[in-house]
N, C-alpha and C positions, 0 to 999 in steps of 0.2 A: 545954392538951391533951397529951400526952405526944407526942414526936417518933415516926412509925413509920409505914414506907411502904405507900402506900395498892396494895392489889394486886389490886382492883376498881376499877377506875375511871370515871365517866360524861362523858360530853362534852357540854357544852353549844356551840351554835353560836348567835353573836348575828350574826342575819345582814345586818343593814343600820345599823341603829344612826339616831341623829338629828342628828351631825353633819353638818360642812356637807362632804361625801366626793361628792356626788353627781358633781361633775364631775371629781374628781382619778380616778376609774379606771370604766371602761365596765361594770364586772361589779357595781360596788353597785345593788341592784336599788332599782328607783323605785317600779311599779305592782302591786298587792296580784299578779298575776298571777307578776309576776318575784318578788316577792319571800316569794310558798308556791312556787313552781316551786325558788327557792335552799335554801330549809328542806328541801324533798323530797329535794333532791340531798346535802344536807351528811347529812340522816339516812342514806341509802343507800351512803355515805362514813365511819358511821361516830358520827354523832351521837347521842345518845339524847334531848337535849331543845336544840329551836331557837327561843330567844328573839327574838320579835318588836315592833320599831315600823312603824310606815309611814309614808310618806311620802307629800305629794302629786305624785297623779303627771304632771303636767306643771310643776314648778318642782323635784322631788324635793326639798321643804323639809321639814322635819318635821313631823307632822300630827297632831292627835286627833282626827279624823271617825271615830265609830263605826262608818258603814256600809264604810270601809276595813277595818278591824278586822275584821268580820263575814266578808266577802271572805277575807280572808286566812286564817285559821281553817275558814272552809268548806272551800276547797278544796284546805288540808294535810288536813282531817279525810275529805276525798272521793276521797283518793288510797291508792293499795293500800300506800305503804310508811309503817309505825307509828312515830310520836315524839312525845313528852313536850310539849304546846306552853306555851309561858313568852310571856306577854307584858307590856312596861312597862306601869309605873305611873307614870312618872317626870316625865312633860310637864304642864305648867300648872303650876310651881313657879319659871317665869323671871321674875327679875327681873333689868330691864339700869336701873341708874342714870344721872345724867345726868356729867357728867363734875366732878370736886373743885371746881372752884370754883362750880359749880351743883347739884346732885347730885340735886336735886329740879325740876322735874315730872321721873317713872320717864320714863322713853326708850319712846313706843307702841309703836316697829317692834323686835319681839323681846319686851317683857315680854308673858308669857302666864299670868299668876296667877288662878288656878281655885281652884272648891269642890271639897272630899274629896271630895262625890258625883259631880261632874262628872269627879274626873280618873281617877274608880272605875268610871266609868259603861260602859265596853268592856270591862272584865273582868265585872261583871254581865250585860253581855249577850252576850259570846262565852263566861263562865264555863270559861274554859283550864284545865288544872291545876294551872297552878304563874304568879305574877304577882309582881314587883317593888315592893320598898318599899326608898327610895334613906331610908338610916335620919340624916337629915341635913343642915345647911343645911352650902355650902360656897363659896366663890370657884374661880370654874374660871380658866381659864390666859386668858381673854377681860378686857381689860381691867377691865369694871364691871359683866358679867355677876355674879352671885350664883345658882344652886342653892337653891331656899326651902322649907324643910321644918322647920316648928316644929313642940315636941313636939305639942300641941293637931294640929295637921293628921296627923301619924304616928299617933297614939292613932285619930284618925277613923278614915281611912284604913286602918289595919290591922285596927281591929274590923270594919269592913265585908266587908275581904277574908275575915277567919271566918268571917263569918257566911255568905258564899258559899260555904262549905266549900270555897275557893283556896288549894293552899299559898304561902305569904308564904314569896319569897326575900330575905332581909333584902339591901339592897346598902351594903355597908362602905367607905367609901371614906378614914378614917382611925380613927384606936383608940376615940375619943368616941362613933364610931358606933356601934361594938357594944356600947359600954356603956349606950347606952339601946337598945340590942338588947334587951340582955338584964332592962332592967327594964320594957321590954314584954311579954317571956317571963315576969317575975314578976308583974304584974298579969292575965295571961292575956288579953291582946289579940292576941298571936300564940300558936299551940298548938305542941306538940311534936309528930313529930322539925323543929327547926327548920332550918331552909338556909338559908345565910349565903356570898355572894358578897364576895371579898376585891378591890378595887379596884385595882390595882395602879400608879404611876405616872400619875395623873392629876392635873397641874397645877391645884389646889395644895392634894392631900390627901394622901396615904400616900407619900413617892417609893417604888422598885421595889426597893432597896439590899436586902441579905439579911436585913440586923439589923433591918431597920424590917417586912421580911414576918416574921420571926422574931417581934417582938413581936406582930405583927394574929396568928400564928397561938396564940400562946401565951392572946389573951384571948378564945379560940373556947371556949367550955366540951366537956367529954368526951363527952355528950349531944348536941351540934348535927351536921351535917352540915356541912364547907364547899367552894367549890371556890373557885379564883384565878385571877388572868390579869392580864397589863403588855399594853403598849403598842408596835407596831412592833417595832421589830430584837430588843426582848424578850420579843414572846407563845412562840415557841418554848422560851427556857431556862425562862419559868416554868410552861413544862407538866412539864419537868422536875423544878422548883422544887416544885410545886404534890403532886404522886405521892409527891415524897422525905418532904416536910413530913407526907403523911398524909391529903391533901385530891383533889379533881377536878379539871379542866379547863375552859379555855374559850377557843376561838381563832373566829375568824372579823372578817368585814370591815367591822364596828363599832368592832373594834379593833387591826386591822392589814392594809394594803392589798396588803402588798407578800409571796412566797413566796423572793424573795430580793434583793439589790439590782438596780434598774434591772427586776426579775421582776414584773407583777400578778399577783396569786393571785384565783383564785376562793374560793368558802367549801366548795368542796367541796374542791378543792387543801389547802388549809389543815387542814379534820379530817383528810384521809387523812395528810398528815404527822403531826400528834399520835398521830394511832391506831399510827402505824411507832414513832415516839418510848415510848409508852405500852409498845408490845408488845414491843419491846427491851429496856425495862426488867423485863422478866420479870412484868409484868400484863396483868389482861383489861382488857377494855374490855367493858363491861355492856351491856345489851339496853335498849331502853324499857321492857318490861315488869319489866323487872329492876329498875330506875328507881322505875318506879309501887310493887313489894313494898318496896325500902328506903325510900321516903319516905310510903307509905299516902298515894297518890294515886289519884282515879278518872278511868278516861278518861267525857267526860262529852258529849254534843252540847248546845247552844245549848237555853234555856229558848224 
């Protein structure tokens, strides 16, 4: 992909994520109402897309409960504020092995290996405009946790998403994930226009130095659309980097809890700051409908 600054930028806000951040900031939403309210506020601040996980309302831990996803999507759709809904499909591939001296049996507390049908069930139920496909298996920062997405699982999930007419957002954590995503497009499992999120700086995927970022960008085909983000204090620098590289941006509490050192942020505040960066660079921030037109999305209600 040739490097050329993007002049029309859409902002995605990942409002809560699945990480253990629920007790690190009072602004991390837990309940469906809190998640939906955060999504609506992010949209009012300038986000065209909201990327949603759900959490157990009591514990704040990540969840795959379909009823929670339905409540979140219904609350967002019932609001007066327009926004594109993007649901995660990353849950259900969590594998935790035992310690090096005894890797088996698997650790039950935290291991969650579900079928392709189970992992896409909430997508079929809620029919968002976009859902994510984590396009590869990867070690995470935790000692014995593996995010598990086999080629067979990805082909099955990707085909289900395409059959539902839900736009797939490839989440690429390393260059090999982009390689396989291109194979999925070649096989007709995911359809054009392809949307990819470059996930930078997540241990132990692609580091967020600019050399690696440029390698990731160089592996995005010219006819695809991409967005990019990094974590923590590098979240806002990556707003500028992504726009300069020709992409779109993502900011939200899934990726970073702070507005500045020692100051906890809300989702809306992070989006507002990203809007300012984008506009100060001379680009415009796209509306939800403009994104639908660009990515060929259809706003629908659940079945």
